[in-house]
LUMTOR-664808 format. One line per 8 residues: number of its first residue (from 1); their letters; for each residue x, y negated, z of C-alpha. Coordinates in steps of 0.1 Angstrom, whole numbers, plus 2048, in hexadecimal, padded with zeros to 3 digits. Example, Ala and Ser with C-alpha at 12.3 -4.5 7.8 and 13.67 -1.06 7.14 Angstrom:
// residues 2
1> as> 87B 82D 84E ~ 889 80B 847 $
// end
This chain:
// residues 311
1> racwrrra> 135 0FD 748 ~ 133 0D8 740 ~ 111 0D5 753 ~ 11E 0E6 76F ~ 13E 0D0 772 ~ 126 0B1 770 ~ 10E 0BF 78B ~ 12D 0C7 7A2 $
9> srgegaap> 13C 0A4 79B ~ 119 097 7A8 ~ 11B 0B0 7C4 ~ 100 0C3 7BB ~ 111 0E6 7BF ~ 12A 0F8 7AD ~ 129 111 791 ~ 11E 136 79E $
17> arsqpspa> 13B 14C 79E ~ 13B 168 785 ~ 137 18A 798 ~ 145 1AA 78C ~ 132 1C7 799 ~ 146 1E3 7AF ~ 153 201 79C ~ 13C 21C 7B0 $
25> rwcaawdq> 11D 205 7A6 ~ 12A 202 781 ~ 12E 227 77F ~ 10B 22E 78B ~ 0FD 211 775 ~ 10D 223 758 ~ 0FD 243 760 ~ 0DA 238 759 $
33> gesstsri> 0D7 245 733 ~ 0E5 257 712 ~ 0EB 232 704 ~ 104 227 721 ~ 116 24C 71C ~ 11A 248 6F5 ~ 127 227 6FA ~ 142 234 716 $
41> neksvwcc> 163 232 6FB ~ 15A 210 6F0 ~ 173 1F4 6F9 ~ 166 1D6 709 ~ 17A 1B5 70B ~ 174 1AB 72E ~ 18F 1BB 745 ~ 1B4 1C3 745 $
49> gwlpctpl> 1C0 1A2 73C ~ 1A4 19D 720 ~ 1AE 1BB 70C ~ 196 1D0 6FB ~ 192 1EF 713 ~ 180 20C 717 ~ 16E 212 73D ~ 188 22F 743 $
57> riaatagh> 1A7 218 73D ~ 198 1FA 752 ~ 190 216 76D ~ 1B4 227 76A ~ 1C1 203 76D ~ 1AF 1FB 78C ~ 1BA 219 79E ~ 196 227 7A3 $
65> gpcvdfll> 193 24A 7A1 ~ 172 256 7A6 ~ 168 23D 789 ~ 184 24E 774 ~ 176 272 77D ~ 153 266 776 ~ 15E 25A 755 ~ 16F 27A 74B $
73> qkgaeidl> 150 28C 755 ~ 139 276 73E ~ 14F 27A 71F ~ 16A 260 71F ~ 185 268 70A ~ 1A4 26D 71D ~ 1C2 265 709 ~ 1AF 245 6F5 $
81> vdvkgqta> 1CA 22B 6F1 ~ 1C4 209 6F5 ~ 1D0 1E8 6DA ~ 1F5 1EF 6EC ~ 1F4 213 6E6 ~ 1F0 21E 70E ~ 1DC 234 71A ~ 1C8 23A 73A $
89> lyvavvng> 1E3 24D 748 ~ 1FC 237 742 ~ 1ED 217 74E ~ 1E7 22D 76C ~ 20B 232 771 ~ 216 20F 769 ~ 1FB 205 784 ~ 208 21F 79C $
97> hlecakil> 1E9 231 7A4 ~ 1F1 256 7AA ~ 1CE 25E 7B2 ~ 1C2 254 78E ~ 1DF 264 77D ~ 1DA 287 78F ~ 1B4 282 788 ~ 1BD 27F 75E $
105> leagadpn> 1DC 298 75E ~ 1C4 2B2 76A ~ 1A9 2AC 753 ~ 1C4 2AC 737 ~ 1D2 28B 730 ~ 1F4 28C 71C ~ 20F 28B 735 ~ 223 278 71A $
113> gsrhhrst> 20C 25B 715 ~ 209 250 6F2 ~ 225 251 6D5 ~ 216 22F 6CB ~ 222 21E 6EA ~ 248 219 6F0 ~ 24A 223 712 ~ 23B 243 725 $
121> pvyhaarv> 22C 24D 745 ~ 24D 260 74F ~ 262 23E 744 ~ 24E 22A 75A ~ 24B 241 778 ~ 272 244 775 ~ 278 21D 774 ~ 264 216 792 $
129> gradilqe> 26D 233 7A9 ~ 24D 244 7AB ~ 259 266 7B0 ~ 237 272 7BC ~ 226 268 79B ~ 245 275 784 ~ 242 299 798 ~ 220 299 78E $
137> lirygadv> 226 290 76B ~ 242 2AB 767 ~ 227 2C5 778 ~ 214 2C1 75C ~ 22B 2C3 743 ~ 238 2A0 739 ~ 256 2A0 723 ~ 272 293 735 $
145> dvnhhlas> 288 28A 715 ~ 26B 27C 702 ~ 26F 25F 6F1 ~ 256 250 6DB ~ 269 235 6CF ~ 280 250 6BE ~ 267 268 6B1 ~ 245 275 6AE $
153> rvsspslr> 235 293 6BE ~ 240 2A7 69D ~ 266 2AC 693 ~ 271 29B 673 ~ 290 29C 663 ~ 28B 276 65D ~ 28F 26E 682 ~ 2A1 24F 68C $
161> plttlvvc> 2BF 25B 6A0 ~ 2C6 24C 6C4 ~ 2DA 22C 6C8 ~ 2D4 222 6E9 ~ 2CF 231 70D ~ 2B6 213 719 ~ 298 226 70D ~ 2A1 245 721 $
169> plyisaay> 290 251 741 ~ 2AF 25B 753 ~ 2C2 23B 748 ~ 2A7 224 757 ~ 2A3 239 777 ~ 2CA 234 77D ~ 2C9 212 774 ~ 2B0 20A 792 $
177> hnlqcfrl> 2C4 226 7A8 ~ 2A3 23A 7AA ~ 2B7 25B 7B5 ~ 299 273 7BC ~ 288 269 79C ~ 2AB 26D 78B ~ 2B0 292 79D ~ 287 29B 793 $
185> llqaganp> 28F 292 76C ~ 2AF 2AA 76B ~ 2A1 2C4 77E ~ 284 2C4 767 ~ 29E 2C6 74B ~ 2A4 2A5 73D ~ 2C5 2A5 727 ~ 2DE 29A 73E $
193> dfncrgpi> 2F4 289 725 ~ 2DC 277 70E ~ 2BB 27D 71D ~ 2AE 280 6F9 ~ 29D 29C 6E3 ~ 2A6 28B 6C2 ~ 2C8 283 6AD ~ 2E1 270 6BE $
201> niqgfsrg> 2FB 256 6B0 ~ 313 24B 6C7 ~ 326 236 6AB ~ 307 222 6A9 ~ 305 217 6CC ~ 30B 1F4 6D4 ~ 32E 1EF 6DC ~ 333 1EE 703 $
209> spvcvmda> 312 1FE 708 ~ 310 224 71B ~ 317 23F 704 ~ 306 25B 71A ~ 2F3 25C 73A ~ 314 25E 750 ~ 321 240 742 ~ 304 22C 749 $
217> vlrhgcea> 306 23B 76D ~ 328 22F 771 ~ 321 20F 761 ~ 304 206 779 ~ 317 210 795 ~ 304 227 7A2 ~ 30C 23E 7C2 ~ 31F 25E 7BD $
225> afihllid> 2FF 274 7C6 ~ 2F4 26C 7A1 ~ 317 274 793 ~ 315 297 7A6 ~ 2F3 29E 797 ~ 2FF 297 773 ~ 31D 2AD 77A ~ 308 2CA 788 $
233> fganlnlv> 2EF 2CA 76C ~ 30B 2CB 751 ~ 310 2A6 745 ~ 32F 2A6 72C ~ 349 295 73E ~ 35C 28C 71D ~ 346 275 711 ~ 34E 25B 72B $
241> kvealefd> 36D 245 71E ~ 379 23F 743 ~ 392 221 737 ~ 375 20D 72C ~ 365 20F 74D ~ 385 205 75E ~ 393 1E7 74A ~ 371 1D9 742 $
249> stgrvkvn> 376 1B0 73A ~ 352 1A6 737 ~ 34C 1AB 761 ~ 32C 1C0 757 ~ 338 1E0 75E ~ 339 1E4 788 ~ 343 209 78D ~ 33E 21B 7B0 $
257> pealqvfk> 360 224 7B8 ~ 357 242 7CF ~ 33F 24B 7AC ~ 35D 246 793 ~ 374 25C 7AB ~ 35A 275 7AB ~ 357 278 786 ~ 380 278 780 $
265> eargrars> 383 293 796 ~ 366 2A8 786 ~ 376 29E 764 ~ 398 2AC 772 ~ 38E 2CD 77B ~ 37A 2EB 768 ~ 356 2F0 777 ~ 352 311 78B $
273> llslcria> 345 331 77C ~ 328 330 790 ~ 31E 30D 784 ~ 325 317 760 ~ 30B 333 766 ~ 2EF 31D 770 ~ 2F4 303 757 ~ 2F4 321 73A $
281> vrrilgks> 2D5 32F 748 ~ 2C2 310 74C ~ 2CD 304 727 ~ 2C3 327 717 ~ 29F 324 72B ~ 29B 302 71E ~ 288 2E6 732 ~ 266 2F7 726 $
289> rldlihil> 26E 31A 736 ~ 27E 30E 755 ~ 260 31A 769 ~ 268 33C 75C ~ 283 33B 778 ~ 26B 340 793 ~ 262 362 783 ~ 284 370 77D $
297> pvpdpikq> 28E 394 78E ~ 2A7 383 7A5 ~ 2AA 377 7CD ~ 29C 356 7D5 ~ 2BC 344 7DF ~ 2C8 34D 7B8 ~ 2A8 33D 7AA ~ 2AA 31D 7C3 $
305> fllhehs> 2CD 31A 7B3 ~ 2C3 31C 792 ~ 2A6 302 798 ~ 2BD 2EC 7A9 ~ 2A5 2EE 7CA ~ 2C4 2F1 7E0 ~ 2E4 2E4 7CE $
// end
């Protein structure tokens, strides 16, 4: 480098630029022999912010669908994590690459990402408002209540209880006012109160922080459509302390007046029998069996009603 700098200062030319092969040429070069194929899951420090990355991780980050497909066909380990605990699917979602996400999901990638990373593909898609990606994740069985910071894949009596809603997909979609993602999560069976599948410790919540999803939606000034959805999906309206919202002294709570009025009216009257029946049927089925609604021996309008396709 010093030599090239001296030559440049004398006007003798600059250092040659380091060229990177195109993804297509790189894949073609990879397909030359068994020695390359046997190293397909090795991590190389030359891309993605100089992190040790596998070729699949690099291709998914860059959004090169054909390369992702090629590497999978050559035996790339689909759910191998990088040093941050991120899978190829997670980085594809983070970078907004729908095609790569579809390829990985179709090939069997875990739609929940890795329990070694605090975030999940569902959480990130809900945060940035990528309803198209979120819909694919749900279609391939992503857990809309999943929270790796709280629990591992195997239930354990020693799970640390939930003490904040910040890590929940429903919360984050509401905080960023992503109504379509919010609706998709609820339709897929997300818990409308805590969006969590583990134990809850409301007493452990920080003072002034929302104690349920409805509380968070109101505090973030979301429009009335969010309130209507939570009511329809069976949220417990008694968890919210209206007095704390109306007399907040910090100035951080900016409730949408229309949304608050909708909430008050809903809490002041009983739910209809039709609404209660829908809530009960969905709870009995559980989120993992909501697809069975499609094969129930009932008319299509009732199926659509149970699936919240026409509310």
